[in-house]
C-alpha positions as CSV (number, residue, x, y, z in Angstrom):
1,M,109.5,87.3,114.7
2,N,111.9,85.3,116.9
3,E,115.2,86.8,117.9
4,H,117.4,84.3,116.2
5,M,115.2,84.9,112.9
6,D,115.7,88.7,112.8
7,V,116.9,90.2,109.6
8,T,120.1,91.9,110.6
9,L,121.8,95.0,109.3
10,M,125.2,96.9,109.4
11,I,126.1,100.4,108.2
12,A,129.7,101.5,107.2
13,D,130.5,105.2,106.6
14,D,133.4,107.2,107.7
15,E,131.3,110.3,108.1
16,S,129.5,110.5,111.6
17,F,126.6,112.5,110.6
18,I,125.8,110.0,107.5
19,L,126.0,107.2,109.9
20,R,123.5,109.0,112.3
21,G,121.2,109.8,109.2
22,L,121.2,106.3,107.8
23,K,120.4,105.1,111.5
24,E,117.5,107.4,111.5
25,I,116.3,106.3,108.0
26,V,116.4,102.6,109.3
27,S,114.7,103.4,112.5
28,D,111.9,105.3,110.8
29,S,111.2,102.7,108.2
30,D,109.1,100.5,110.3
31,L,111.0,97.4,109.2
32,P,111.7,95.0,111.7
33,L,115.5,95.2,111.2
34,K,118.2,94.5,113.8
35,L,121.1,96.8,113.7
36,I,124.1,94.8,114.8
37,G,126.7,97.5,114.6
38,T,128.3,100.4,112.5
39,A,131.8,100.9,111.2
40,G,133.8,104.0,110.4
41,N,136.4,102.6,108.2
42,G,136.9,99.6,105.9
43,M,138.9,97.3,108.3
44,D,136.3,97.6,111.0
45,A,133.5,97.0,108.4
46,F,135.2,93.9,107.0
47,A,135.9,92.6,110.7
48,L,132.1,93.3,111.6
49,L,131.0,91.4,108.5
50,L,133.1,88.4,109.4
51,S,132.0,88.3,113.1
52,S,128.3,89.0,112.6
53,S,127.5,87.9,108.9
54,P,124.5,90.5,108.7
55,D,121.7,89.8,106.2
56,I,122.0,93.5,104.8
57,A,124.9,95.9,104.8
58,I,124.8,99.5,103.8
59,M,128.4,100.3,102.6
60,D,130.1,103.5,101.6
61,I,132.8,103.3,98.7
62,R,135.2,105.7,100.1
63,M,136.6,104.7,103.5
64,P,139.9,104.9,105.2
65,G,141.9,101.7,105.4
66,M,140.1,99.7,102.9
67,D,137.5,100.9,100.3
68,G,134.0,99.6,100.2
69,L,134.3,97.7,97.1
70,E,137.3,95.9,98.6
71,V,135.4,95.0,101.5
72,I,132.7,93.5,99.6
73,R,135.2,91.4,97.3
74,R,136.7,90.0,100.5
75,A,133.3,89.2,102.0
76,R,132.3,87.4,98.7
77,D,135.8,85.5,98.8
78,A,134.9,84.6,102.4
79,G,131.6,82.9,101.3
80,L,129.3,85.8,102.8
81,T,125.9,86.1,101.0
82,T,125.3,89.5,102.6
83,H,122.8,91.8,100.7
84,F,125.0,95.0,99.8
85,L,123.7,98.4,99.2
86,I,126.4,100.8,98.1
87,L,126.6,104.5,98.8
88,S,128.9,106.7,96.7
89,G,129.6,110.6,96.3
90,Y,131.2,109.8,93.0
91,N,129.1,109.7,89.9
92,D,131.5,107.2,88.0
93,F,130.0,104.3,86.3
94,S,133.0,102.1,86.7
95,Y,132.1,101.8,90.6
96,A,128.6,100.6,89.6
97,Q,130.2,98.1,87.0
98,E,132.5,96.6,89.6
99,A,129.6,96.6,92.3
100,I,127.6,94.5,89.9
101,R,130.4,91.9,89.6
102,Y,130.0,91.5,93.4
103,N,126.3,91.0,93.2
104,V,125.6,94.4,95.0
105,H,121.8,94.8,94.9
106,G,121.8,98.7,95.0
107,Y,124.0,101.7,94.0
108,F,123.0,105.1,95.4
109,L,124.6,108.5,95.1
110,K,125.0,111.0,97.8
111,P,123.0,113.1,98.9
112,L,120.6,110.2,99.1
113,N,117.1,110.2,97.5
114,I,115.5,109.0,100.8
115,P,112.2,107.7,99.4
116,E,114.1,105.6,96.7
117,F,116.5,104.3,99.2
118,R,113.7,103.4,101.7
119,Q,111.9,101.4,99.0
120,A,115.1,99.5,98.1
121,L,115.7,98.6,101.8
122,S,112.2,97.4,102.0
123,A,112.9,95.2,98.8
124,E,116.2,93.9,100.3
125,Y,114.1,92.9,103.6
126,Q,111.6,91.0,101.4
127,D,114.3,89.4,99.3
128,V,116.1,88.1,102.8
129,L,112.7,86.6,104.0
130,A,112.1,85.1,100.5
131,T,115.6,83.6,100.3
132,R,115.2,82.1,104.0
133,A,111.8,80.7,102.9
134,K,113.1,78.9,99.9
135,S,115.8,77.1,101.8
136,A,113.9,76.8,105.1
137,S,113.2,73.1,104.8
138,D,117.0,72.4,104.9
139,T,118.0,74.8,107.7
140,I,115.2,75.4,110.1
141,S,112.5,73.4,111.7
142,T,109.0,73.3,110.6
143,D,107.8,75.5,113.6
144,E,110.4,78.1,112.7
145,L,109.4,78.1,109.0
146,S,106.0,78.6,110.1
147,S,106.8,81.6,112.2
148,L,108.9,83.1,109.3
149,M,106.1,82.8,106.8
150,E,103.7,84.3,109.3
151,S,105.8,87.2,109.8
152,S,106.1,87.7,106.1
153,R,102.5,87.5,105.7
154,S,101.8,90.2,108.3
155,Y,104.6,92.5,106.8
156,F,102.9,92.1,103.6
157,L,99.3,92.7,104.8
158,A,100.8,95.8,106.6
159,Q,102.2,97.1,103.5
160,L,98.7,96.8,101.8
161,L,97.1,98.9,104.7
162,Q,99.8,101.4,104.2
163,G,99.3,101.7,100.6
164,E,102.8,100.9,99.9
165,I,101.8,98.2,97.3
166,S,99.5,99.4,94.4
167,S,100.4,97.1,91.6
168,A,97.9,94.3,91.0
169,D,100.8,92.2,89.6
170,V,102.8,92.6,92.8
171,T,99.8,91.7,95.1
172,N,99.0,88.7,93.0
173,A,102.6,87.3,93.2
174,R,103.0,88.0,97.0
175,L,99.4,86.2,97.5
176,N,100.6,83.2,95.7
177,F,104.3,83.0,97.3
178,L,102.9,83.7,100.8
179,H,100.0,81.3,100.6
180,I,97.6,84.1,101.6
181,N,93.9,83.1,102.0
182,L,92.8,86.1,99.8
183,G,92.0,87.0,96.2
184,P,92.9,90.0,94.2
185,D,89.2,91.2,93.9
186,S,87.1,93.4,95.6
187,S,87.7,93.7,99.6
188,V,87.0,95.4,102.7
189,A,89.1,96.2,105.8
190,V,87.6,95.7,109.4
191,I,89.0,96.9,112.7
192,L,88.7,95.2,115.9
193,T,90.0,97.1,119.1
194,P,89.4,97.1,122.7
195,E,86.5,99.4,123.7
196,N,88.8,101.1,126.4
197,S,91.8,102.4,124.5
198,D,93.6,102.9,128.2
199,S,93.3,99.2,128.7
200,D,96.6,97.1,129.3
201,F,95.5,93.7,128.0
202,E,98.0,90.9,128.5
203,T,96.1,88.8,125.7
204,D,97.3,86.1,123.3
205,F,95.7,88.0,120.1
206,A,96.8,85.2,118.0
207,S,94.7,82.7,120.1
208,I,91.8,85.1,119.8
209,I,92.1,85.2,116.0
210,T,92.2,81.4,115.8
211,H,89.7,80.3,118.3
212,T,87.2,83.4,118.3
213,I,87.4,85.2,115.0
214,H,88.2,82.3,112.6
215,P,85.1,80.1,113.4
216,V,82.9,83.2,112.7
217,L,84.7,84.4,109.4
218,K,85.8,81.2,108.1
219,T,83.2,81.1,105.1
220,F,85.1,84.2,103.9
221,F,88.3,84.5,102.0
222,Y,90.1,86.6,104.6
223,E,93.2,87.2,106.7
224,A,93.3,88.7,110.3
225,F,96.5,89.8,112.1
226,L,97.6,92.1,114.8
227,Y,98.3,95.7,113.5
228,Q,100.0,98.2,115.6
229,E,99.5,97.8,119.4
230,Q,95.8,96.9,119.9
231,Q,94.3,96.6,116.3
232,I,93.2,93.3,115.0
233,V,92.8,94.0,111.2
234,C,90.7,91.8,109.1
235,I,91.1,92.0,105.3
236,I,88.1,90.2,103.7
237,N,87.3,89.5,100.1
238,L,83.7,90.9,99.8
239,S,81.4,91.8,97.0
240,A,78.6,94.6,97.0
241,G,75.3,93.2,98.4
242,N,77.0,91.2,101.2
243,E,77.3,93.9,103.6
244,D,74.6,92.8,105.8
245,L,76.0,89.2,106.2
246,L,79.4,90.7,107.1
247,L,77.9,93.0,109.8
248,A,76.0,89.9,111.3
249,R,79.5,88.0,111.3
250,I,81.3,91.0,112.9
251,K,78.6,91.2,115.5
252,A,78.9,87.5,116.4
253,C,82.8,88.2,116.7
254,L,82.1,91.0,119.3
255,T,79.7,88.6,121.1
256,G,82.2,85.8,121.0
257,L,85.3,88.1,122.4
258,R,83.0,89.1,125.2
259,K,81.7,85.6,126.3
260,K,84.8,83.5,125.6
261,N,87.6,86.0,126.4
262,G,85.8,88.4,128.6
263,L,87.0,91.3,126.3
264,S,84.9,94.2,125.3
265,F,85.8,95.2,121.7
266,L,84.6,97.7,119.2
267,A,84.6,97.2,115.3
268,A,84.9,99.6,112.5
269,V,84.0,98.4,108.9
270,G,85.7,100.3,105.9
271,T,84.3,100.8,102.3
272,I,84.3,98.0,99.8
273,V,87.1,98.6,97.1
274,P,87.2,96.9,93.9
275,E,90.8,95.6,94.0
276,L,92.7,94.2,97.1
277,C,95.8,96.4,96.3
278,Q,93.4,99.3,97.0
279,C,92.5,98.1,100.6
280,S,94.5,101.0,102.1
281,A,91.6,103.1,101.2
282,S,89.1,100.7,103.0
283,Y,91.4,100.8,106.0
284,Q,91.4,104.7,106.2
285,A,87.5,104.7,105.8
286,A,87.4,102.3,108.9
287,L,89.7,104.6,110.8
288,S,87.5,107.6,110.1
289,A,84.5,105.6,111.2
290,L,86.2,104.4,114.4
291,S,87.1,108.1,115.3
292,Y,83.3,108.7,116.0
293,R,83.8,106.7,119.2
294,I,84.6,109.8,121.0
295,Y,80.8,110.6,121.0
296,G,80.2,107.8,123.5
297,T,77.3,106.1,121.8
298,D,76.0,102.7,122.3
299,T,77.3,101.8,118.9
300,K,79.7,98.7,118.9
301,I,80.1,98.5,115.2
302,F,81.2,101.7,113.1
303,D,80.7,101.9,109.4
304,S,80.7,104.7,106.8
305,G,77.1,105.3,107.5
306,I,78.1,107.2,110.8
307,I,80.5,109.5,109.0
308,C,79.2,113.1,108.6
309,H,79.6,114.7,105.0
310,Q,77.6,118.0,105.8
311,L,79.9,120.8,105.3
312,P,80.6,122.8,108.4
313,Q,79.4,126.5,109.1
314,E,82.7,127.6,110.6
315,S,86.0,127.9,108.7
316,P,89.5,128.7,109.6
317,R,89.1,132.2,108.4
318,S,86.2,132.6,110.8
319,I,88.5,132.2,113.7
320,D,89.4,135.2,115.8
321,S,92.1,134.3,117.8
322,A,93.1,137.9,119.1
323,P,91.1,137.7,122.3
324,L,92.5,134.3,123.3
325,A,96.1,135.8,122.7
326,D,95.4,138.7,124.9
327,A,94.2,136.5,127.7
328,I,97.3,134.2,127.3
329,L,99.5,137.2,127.5
330,N,97.9,138.6,130.5
331,G,97.7,135.3,132.2
332,D,93.9,135.5,132.5
333,T,92.8,131.9,133.2
334,T,88.9,132.7,133.4
335,R,89.1,134.2,129.8
336,I,91.2,131.6,128.5
337,K,88.6,128.7,129.8
338,D,85.7,130.8,128.5
339,Y,87.1,131.5,125.1
340,C,88.0,127.7,124.6
341,S,84.7,126.6,125.7
342,A,82.9,128.8,123.3
343,F,85.3,127.9,120.4
344,F,84.8,124.3,121.3
345,D,80.9,124.7,121.2
346,S,80.8,126.3,118.0
347,L,82.4,123.4,116.1
348,F,79.3,121.4,116.7
349,F,77.2,122.5,113.8
350,V,75.7,118.8,113.8
351,R,75.4,116.6,116.7
352,M,78.6,114.4,115.7
353,P,80.7,116.6,113.5
354,P,83.7,114.7,111.9
355,P,86.4,114.3,114.6
356,N,89.2,115.3,111.9
357,Y,87.3,118.5,111.4
358,I,87.6,119.2,115.3
359,F,91.2,118.3,115.2
360,G,91.9,120.8,112.1
361,M,90.1,123.7,113.6
362,F,92.2,123.1,117.0
363,L,95.4,123.2,114.8
364,F,94.2,126.4,113.0
365,L,93.5,128.1,116.2
366,I,96.7,127.1,117.8
367,S,98.7,128.3,114.7
368,N,96.7,131.6,114.7
369,V,97.2,132.3,118.5
370,Q,101.0,131.7,117.9
371,K,101.0,134.3,115.1
372,D,99.1,136.8,117.3
373,I,101.6,136.4,120.1
374,A,104.6,136.5,118.0
375,I,103.5,140.0,117.0
376,K,102.3,141.2,120.4
377,S,105.1,139.8,122.7
378,S,108.6,141.0,122.8
379,H,109.8,137.5,124.2
380,P,107.3,135.0,122.5
381,V,107.7,131.0,123.2
382,S,106.9,128.7,120.4
383,F,104.4,126.1,121.0
384,P,105.4,122.4,121.5
385,E,104.9,120.4,118.3
386,F,102.0,117.9,118.5
387,T,100.1,115.8,115.8
388,F,96.7,114.5,114.9
389,D,97.7,111.2,116.8
390,D,98.1,113.0,120.0
391,L,94.3,114.1,119.9
392,N,93.1,110.6,118.3
393,I,94.1,108.9,121.6
394,L,91.7,111.1,123.6
395,P,88.7,108.8,124.6
396,S,85.8,111.3,124.6
397,V,84.5,114.7,123.5
398,S,84.8,116.1,127.2
399,E,88.6,115.2,127.1
400,L,89.2,117.0,123.7
401,K,87.6,120.1,125.2
402,D,89.8,119.8,128.4
403,W,92.9,119.2,126.3
404,L,92.4,122.4,124.3
405,I,91.9,124.4,127.6
406,D,94.8,122.8,129.2
407,F,96.9,123.5,126.3
408,F,96.6,127.2,126.4
409,L,96.7,127.5,130.2
410,N,99.9,125.6,130.4
411,Y,101.1,127.8,127.6
412,S,100.2,130.9,129.6
413,E,102.0,129.5,132.5
414,L,105.3,128.9,130.4
415,L,105.0,132.5,128.8
416,T,104.7,134.0,132.3
417,A,107.7,132.0,133.5
418,S,109.8,132.9,130.8
419,H,109.2,136.4,131.3
420,N,109.9,136.4,135.1
421,G,112.5,133.6,135.5
422,H,114.2,132.6,132.3
423,D,117.7,133.8,133.5
424,Q,117.6,131.3,136.2
425,I,116.4,128.3,134.0
426,I,119.0,129.1,131.4
427,R,121.8,129.5,134.2
428,Q,121.0,126.1,135.5
429,A,121.1,124.4,132.0
430,K,124.2,125.9,131.2
431,E,125.7,124.8,134.6
432,Y,124.7,121.4,133.8
433,I,126.2,121.4,130.3
434,R,129.6,122.6,131.5
435,S,129.8,120.1,134.4
436,H,128.9,117.1,131.9
437,L,131.0,118.0,128.9
438,D,132.6,114.3,129.0
439,C,129.0,112.8,128.6
440,N,126.3,112.5,125.7
441,I,124.2,115.5,127.0
442,K,120.7,114.9,126.3
443,A,118.0,117.6,126.3
444,K,115.5,115.4,128.3
445,D,118.1,115.1,131.2
446,V,118.6,118.9,131.3
447,A,114.8,119.5,130.9
448,A,114.2,117.4,134.0
449,L,116.6,119.3,136.0
450,V,114.9,122.5,135.3
451,G,111.4,121.3,135.7
452,L,110.1,121.5,132.1
453,S,109.2,118.9,129.5
454,E,111.7,118.2,126.8
455,A,109.6,119.8,124.0
456,Y,109.1,122.9,125.9
457,F,112.6,123.0,127.2
458,T,114.4,122.8,123.7
459,I,112.2,125.7,122.5
460,Y,112.5,127.6,125.7
461,F,116.5,127.4,125.6
462,K,116.6,128.7,122.0
463,N,114.2,131.4,122.6
464,H,116.2,132.7,125.5
465,S,119.7,131.9,124.8
466,G,119.6,132.9,121.1
467,V,121.1,129.6,120.3
468,N,119.9,125.9,119.3
469,F,120.5,123.5,122.3
470,R,122.7,121.1,120.4
471,D,124.7,123.9,118.8
472,Y,125.4,125.3,122.3
473,I,126.5,121.9,123.5
474,L,128.9,121.7,120.6
475,S,130.2,125.2,121.1
476,E,131.0,124.7,124.6
477,K,132.6,121.1,123.9
478,M,135.0,122.7,121.3
479,E,136.0,125.6,123.7
480,Y,136.9,123.2,126.4
481,A,138.8,121.2,123.7
482,K,140.8,124.2,122.8
483,S,141.9,125.0,126.2
484,L,143.0,121.1,126.5
485,I,144.9,121.3,123.3
486,C,146.8,124.5,124.5
487,A,147.6,122.9,127.8
488,Q,149.3,120.1,125.7
489,N,148.8,117.6,128.7
490,C,147.0,114.9,126.7
491,S,146.6,113.6,123.2
492,I,144.0,114.3,120.5
493,T,142.3,110.8,121.5
494,E,142.3,111.6,125.0
495,I,140.8,114.9,124.5
496,A,138.3,113.4,122.4
497,Y,137.1,111.0,125.0
498,Q,137.1,113.9,127.6
499,I,134.5,115.8,125.7
500,G,132.2,112.8,125.0
501,Y,133.4,111.6,121.6
502,Q,134.1,107.8,121.0
503,D,137.0,108.1,118.4
504,Y,139.3,111.0,117.4
505,R,138.2,111.0,113.8
506,S,134.7,112.2,114.7
507,F,136.1,114.8,117.0
508,S,138.6,116.1,114.5
509,R,135.9,116.7,112.0
510,A,133.6,118.4,114.5
511,F,136.5,120.5,115.7
512,K,137.5,121.5,112.2
513,N,133.8,122.3,111.2
514,T,133.4,124.5,114.2
515,V,136.9,126.2,114.6
516,G,138.0,126.2,111.0
517,M,141.1,124.2,111.5
518,S,142.1,120.7,112.6
519,P,143.3,120.1,116.2
520,S,146.9,119.8,115.2
521,E,146.6,122.9,113.1
522,Y,145.2,124.9,116.2
523,L,147.8,123.5,118.4
524,N,150.6,124.9,116.0
525,A,148.7,128.3,115.6
526,A,148.5,128.5,119.4
527,S,152.3,127.5,120.0
528,K,153.4,130.3,117.7
529,N,151.2,132.9,119.4
530,T,152.5,132.0,122.8
531,S,156.2,131.4,121.9
532,P,158.7,134.0,123.2
């Protein structure tokens, strides 16, 4: 989507922690929304609305200066068409009634039901795009309208892959409105991706779809679009019995990519599902088939036939992690390597076991070792977090094995370092924090200072200082603030800036939550204690 066509959003709430939470919800939603600003009171919110005219505004009802409903009333009087979502801690129907008069699209009580709110936010996004599309002929050029519709189509198709649209009625309505070249009937998902996952292709994928893929697949009802970073996903209407024809066409696509574009691609074909709204299951089957690429076969097209359905001989209960835990605690690198190699080899009950089975057994081993070390060590150190995605990006079986060995070797080194030199690391970290109290201190900066990764550092700090990293920073800032208040040399606003806060209200709330009284109350109490 072009920058001038972004769907813009603002958030207004007088509680800073709620503002942060809402920003995280928006960031994690995967919607291409552009946050143009936040406001902590009604006056600032109204000013931001007038200056930026955002497409969507998330608005708290109770705010200082001007409440949220008054902000919305003035915005409507000013002619703004912003889509409003209202937040309230007050379960009072009168607020909802008044909100309806101002054409507010959603009314939510705190604490938020996050899945419900995300769904409403997604609906607002779609409404904004639909509204733009209806009036586009009068307001934007033909090229811009085409770009907007293409973005809407891609977003809808991505929702199908993610299983976010399960209703056949909704699917049919979107197909008609967005002029998508698909029917609601049986379908299959196909993934095309570069053979070398580490490749950094500077490629016009839209041109590839138009000039290489479309000439091969044009006899099907289908849609192709770029999904994630390097996946071209084709959703194709296909009935049972036409699988061989599809495989022949996919093979022709790969040949064309190599000859016309000089690119070596792989393909993964999912299972056929009876309805288009179920194509997320087909996409997941294609991903499972594609995961078998780690075995380095000569295969260029992966389908469900490659997936192993035989039950494994090993199970999580059969894992004896005690020898590995002992080797880690003793820093015995040879025993760590030997154990991991033997464990890895034991997972191959067939020539190509399901990669997800290997990943799952990795997780069980790591979990068991962590429990063993927690029991045996007086100063255990937690493992850093990781996900299946971290393993999925590894391109070969040998690199999977190396990852497992390196993971435990690195952990053993970290455990040894924590026993021998944790005082120096913690001391360095605390000195950095004390000398940067006027800044927004980030864990990654302190971690770089002491020579650890951010994930290891935060765990390390908590294990050896007894307090969460963020909590320690807050405590230090408030202690410094108390000394500044007692000195009476600057205002509350100046003190707030000196300890890294952008406004005195956020500082005052944090101070009261930590100390138990407001800054002015603390000053009065300190003055009484020091008066003659």
